[in-house]
C-alpha positions as CSV (number, residue, x, y, z in Angstrom):
1,M,1.4,-49.4,-14.7
2,T,-1.7,-47.3,-14.0
3,L,-1.7,-43.7,-15.0
4,R,-3.3,-41.4,-12.4
5,P,-5.8,-38.9,-14.0
6,F,-4.8,-35.3,-13.9
7,A,-6.4,-33.5,-10.9
8,L,-7.1,-29.8,-10.7
9,R,-7.1,-29.9,-6.9
10,S,-5.4,-31.8,-4.1
11,P,-7.4,-34.6,-2.4
12,T,-9.3,-33.3,0.6
13,P,-11.8,-34.8,3.0
14,M,-13.8,-31.6,3.1
15,P,-16.8,-31.5,0.7
16,G,-18.0,-28.6,-1.4
17,W,-14.9,-27.8,-3.4
18,G,-16.9,-27.3,-6.6
19,L,-19.4,-25.0,-5.1
20,S,-16.8,-22.9,-3.2
21,F,-14.6,-22.7,-6.4
22,G,-17.6,-21.6,-8.4
23,V,-18.6,-18.9,-5.9
24,M,-15.0,-17.7,-5.7
25,M,-14.5,-17.4,-9.5
26,T,-17.9,-15.7,-9.9
27,T,-17.2,-13.2,-7.2
28,L,-13.6,-12.5,-8.5
29,S,-14.9,-12.1,-12.1
30,V,-17.7,-9.7,-11.2
31,I,-15.7,-7.6,-8.8
32,V,-12.2,-7.6,-10.4
33,L,-11.8,-9.4,-13.8
34,V,-14.8,-8.0,-15.6
35,P,-14.2,-4.3,-14.7
36,M,-10.5,-4.6,-15.6
37,A,-11.4,-6.3,-18.9
38,A,-13.9,-3.5,-19.6
39,L,-11.3,-0.9,-18.9
40,L,-8.7,-2.5,-21.1
41,W,-11.3,-3.1,-23.9
42,R,-12.4,0.6,-23.8
43,G,-8.8,1.7,-23.9
44,F,-7.1,-0.6,-26.5
45,I,-10.1,-1.4,-28.7
46,G,-12.5,1.6,-28.3
47,F,-9.9,4.3,-28.0
48,G,-6.6,2.9,-29.4
49,P,-3.0,2.6,-28.1
50,A,-1.8,5.5,-30.2
51,E,-4.5,7.8,-28.9
52,M,-3.9,6.7,-25.3
53,W,-0.2,7.4,-25.6
54,E,-1.1,10.9,-26.9
55,V,-3.2,11.5,-23.9
56,V,-0.7,10.2,-21.4
57,N,2.4,11.7,-23.0
58,R,1.7,15.2,-21.6
59,P,3.6,17.1,-18.9
60,R,0.6,17.5,-16.6
61,V,-0.2,13.8,-16.8
62,W,3.4,12.7,-16.2
63,S,3.7,15.1,-13.3
64,A,0.6,13.7,-11.7
65,L,1.6,10.1,-12.2
66,A,5.1,10.8,-10.9
67,L,3.8,12.5,-7.8
68,S,1.3,9.8,-7.0
69,F,3.8,6.9,-7.3
70,R,6.7,8.9,-5.7
71,A,4.6,9.9,-2.7
72,A,3.1,6.4,-2.4
73,L,6.6,4.8,-2.5
74,I,8.1,7.2,0.1
75,A,5.1,6.8,2.4
76,S,5.2,3.0,2.1
77,V,8.9,2.8,2.9
78,F,8.3,4.9,6.0
79,N,5.4,2.7,7.0
80,L,7.6,-0.4,6.4
81,V,10.2,0.8,8.9
82,F,8.0,2.5,11.4
83,G,5.2,-0.1,11.1
84,V,7.6,-3.0,11.9
85,A,9.0,-1.1,14.9
86,L,5.5,-0.2,16.1
87,A,4.3,-3.8,15.8
88,W,7.4,-5.1,17.7
89,V,6.7,-2.6,20.5
90,L,3.0,-3.6,20.7
91,V,3.9,-7.3,20.9
92,R,7.0,-7.4,23.0
93,Y,6.5,-4.7,25.6
94,R,4.0,-3.7,28.2
95,F,3.4,-0.1,29.0
96,P,0.5,2.2,30.1
97,G,-1.9,3.0,27.3
98,K,-0.8,0.0,25.2
99,R,-4.4,-1.1,24.4
100,I,-5.3,2.5,23.4
101,I,-2.4,2.7,20.9
102,D,-3.2,-0.8,19.6
103,A,-6.8,0.2,18.9
104,A,-5.7,3.6,17.4
105,V,-3.7,1.7,14.7
106,D,-7.0,0.5,13.2
107,L,-8.4,4.1,13.2
108,P,-7.6,4.7,9.5
109,F,-9.6,1.6,8.6
110,A,-12.8,2.9,10.2
111,L,-12.4,6.6,9.6
112,P,-13.7,8.0,6.3
113,T,-10.9,9.2,4.1
114,A,-12.5,12.6,3.6
115,V,-12.7,13.1,7.4
116,A,-9.0,12.1,7.7
117,G,-8.1,14.6,5.0
118,I,-10.1,17.5,6.6
119,A,-8.5,16.7,10.0
120,L,-5.0,16.6,8.7
121,T,-5.5,19.8,6.8
122,A,-6.9,21.5,9.9
123,I,-3.9,20.7,12.0
124,Y,-1.2,21.1,9.3
125,A,-2.5,24.2,7.6
126,P,-0.5,27.4,8.1
127,N,-2.9,28.5,10.8
128,G,-3.2,25.0,12.3
129,F,-1.6,23.8,15.5
130,F,1.2,21.7,14.0
131,G,1.4,23.7,10.8
132,A,1.9,27.1,12.6
133,A,4.5,25.5,15.0
134,L,6.5,23.9,12.1
135,D,6.4,27.1,10.1
136,Q,7.6,29.3,12.9
137,A,10.3,26.9,14.2
138,F,11.7,25.5,11.0
139,G,10.0,27.5,8.2
140,L,8.5,24.2,7.1
141,K,5.1,24.2,5.2
142,V,3.2,20.9,5.3
143,A,-0.3,21.6,3.9
144,Y,-0.7,22.2,0.2
145,T,2.8,20.7,-0.5
146,E,4.1,17.2,-1.3
147,L,5.0,16.8,2.3
148,G,1.4,17.0,3.2
149,I,0.6,14.3,0.7
150,W,3.2,12.0,2.3
151,I,1.7,12.5,5.7
152,A,-1.8,11.7,4.5
153,L,-0.5,8.5,2.8
154,V,1.4,7.5,5.9
155,F,-1.8,7.8,7.9
156,V,-3.8,5.6,5.6
157,G,-1.1,3.0,5.0
158,L,0.4,2.4,8.4
159,P,-2.2,-0.2,9.6
160,F,-1.5,-2.5,6.6
161,V,2.1,-3.0,7.7
162,V,1.4,-3.2,11.5
163,R,-1.5,-5.7,11.2
164,T,0.4,-7.9,8.7
165,V,3.6,-8.1,10.7
166,Q,2.1,-8.3,14.2
167,P,0.9,-11.9,14.1
168,V,4.4,-13.1,12.8
169,I,6.1,-11.3,15.6
170,E,3.8,-13.1,18.1
171,E,4.9,-16.4,16.6
172,I,8.6,-15.8,16.9
173,D,10.0,-17.9,19.7
174,R,12.0,-15.8,22.3
175,E,14.2,-18.9,22.9
176,T,15.7,-18.4,19.4
177,E,16.8,-14.9,20.2
178,E,18.1,-16.1,23.6
179,A,20.0,-18.9,21.9
180,S,21.6,-16.4,19.5
181,A,22.7,-14.2,22.4
182,T,24.1,-17.2,24.3
183,L,26.2,-18.1,21.2
184,G,27.8,-14.7,21.4
185,A,25.8,-12.8,18.8
186,T,25.3,-9.1,19.4
187,R,21.8,-7.5,19.4
188,L,22.4,-6.1,15.9
189,R,23.5,-9.5,14.6
190,T,20.5,-11.2,16.2
191,L,18.2,-8.6,14.6
192,T,19.7,-8.9,11.1
193,H,20.3,-12.7,11.0
194,V,17.5,-14.1,13.2
195,V,14.5,-11.7,13.5
196,L,14.5,-9.8,10.2
197,P,14.7,-12.9,7.9
198,T,11.6,-14.3,9.6
199,L,9.7,-11.0,9.3
200,T,10.7,-10.2,5.7
201,P,7.9,-12.0,3.8
202,A,5.2,-10.5,6.0
203,A,6.8,-7.1,6.0
204,L,6.9,-7.1,2.2
205,T,3.3,-8.1,2.1
206,G,2.4,-5.2,4.3
207,F,4.5,-2.9,2.2
208,A,2.7,-4.0,-1.0
209,L,-0.7,-3.5,0.6
210,A,0.3,0.0,1.9
211,L,1.7,0.9,-1.5
212,A,-1.4,-0.3,-3.4
213,R,-3.6,1.7,-1.0
214,S,-1.5,4.8,-1.2
215,V,-1.3,4.9,-5.0
216,G,-5.0,5.0,-5.4
217,E,-5.8,7.2,-2.4
218,Y,-8.0,10.1,-3.1
219,G,-10.2,11.3,-0.2
220,S,-7.5,12.0,2.4
221,V,-5.1,13.6,-0.1
222,I,-7.2,16.2,-2.1
223,F,-7.8,18.4,1.0
224,I,-4.2,18.6,2.1
225,A,-2.6,18.6,-1.4
226,G,-3.8,21.9,-2.7
227,N,-4.3,20.3,-6.1
228,L,-2.0,22.6,-8.1
229,P,-1.4,21.3,-11.6
230,N,2.2,20.1,-12.1
231,V,2.9,20.7,-8.4
232,T,0.5,18.9,-6.1
233,E,-2.0,17.3,-8.4
234,I,-2.3,13.5,-8.0
235,A,-3.3,11.2,-10.8
236,P,-6.6,10.0,-9.2
237,L,-7.7,13.7,-9.1
238,L,-6.7,14.1,-12.7
239,I,-8.9,11.2,-13.6
240,V,-11.8,12.7,-11.8
241,I,-11.2,16.0,-13.6
242,R,-11.3,14.3,-17.0
243,L,-14.6,12.6,-16.0
244,E,-16.1,15.9,-14.9
245,E,-15.1,17.3,-18.3
246,F,-16.8,14.3,-20.0
247,D,-13.5,13.2,-21.4
248,Y,-14.0,9.5,-20.7
249,D,-11.3,8.4,-23.1
250,G,-8.8,10.6,-21.4
251,A,-9.8,9.2,-18.0
252,V,-9.5,5.7,-19.3
253,A,-6.0,6.4,-20.7
254,I,-4.7,7.7,-17.4
255,A,-6.4,4.9,-15.5
256,I,-4.7,2.3,-17.7
257,A,-1.3,4.0,-17.2
258,M,-1.8,3.8,-13.5
259,L,-2.9,0.2,-13.7
260,S,0.2,-0.7,-15.8
261,I,2.6,0.9,-13.4
262,S,0.9,-0.5,-10.3
263,F,0.9,-4.0,-11.8
264,T,4.6,-3.8,-12.6
265,M,5.5,-2.6,-9.1
266,L,3.4,-5.3,-7.4
267,L,4.9,-7.9,-9.7
268,V,8.4,-6.9,-8.6
269,I,7.4,-7.0,-5.0
270,N,5.9,-10.5,-5.4
271,L,9.0,-11.7,-7.1
272,I,11.1,-10.4,-4.1
273,Q,8.7,-12.2,-1.7
274,I,9.1,-15.5,-3.6
275,M,12.9,-15.2,-3.5
276,S,12.8,-14.3,0.2
277,R,10.7,-17.4,1.0
278,R,12.9,-19.7,-1.1
279,R,16.0,-18.3,0.7
280,M,14.4,-18.9,4.1
281,G,13.5,-22.5,3.1
282,A,17.0,-23.1,2.0
283,V,18.5,-22.0,5.3
């Protein structure tokens, strides 16, 4: 009996695995791993866990962290629902202006976030077009409130869901839906038992991407938020304030707190994705 040597990779006819793996690991280390390691080293070794907790455990910091993650979560949930619906319409229906709308979805990718923030503030300010109309009709203020932050985060996060789900919708066979209807299933049952299970992994991926982008968003939010401490001040802005005050240890402590919460949220989402894929494979 001959024992096969342990292999780090699967056999492949394509050459260059060693070179491509080395380039990948070097790039990943320089861009992601080394900066994260430096941040953690500065926090836990240079500053200390007790000192970091003392910085984070303050009402202003907790308020900023809660606002950042709460607004990001609400905006990402909205993008998940509306983004899947928008992707479905763009794939399955033909209508005038479809190409323009499809191209407009990518606008937040190309538009500088500061420009987006100024534009949103201009139209949702109390004297702006939408802001004045909403205030007069419903007494609703958007700019310089948490609602304005939600709108800014929806703007920057929507393309992540649409572009992630759109290719999966294109691959769904219409005959599967027709077969479900032929067997007597209602449209709602076809949606919940045929379409959505197929879209769930991609939708969760888009949700995770939108959430990650929204949590760390800065440029499009600071103009429309108003930046009032304990009211509309987001955590990234508080980090910048600490840096401007030359309080580097305080900035590092808040950054590590954001990193820890973000990592936990993304880990939970990834576990849900794995469970969803296993369930689909078992069906």
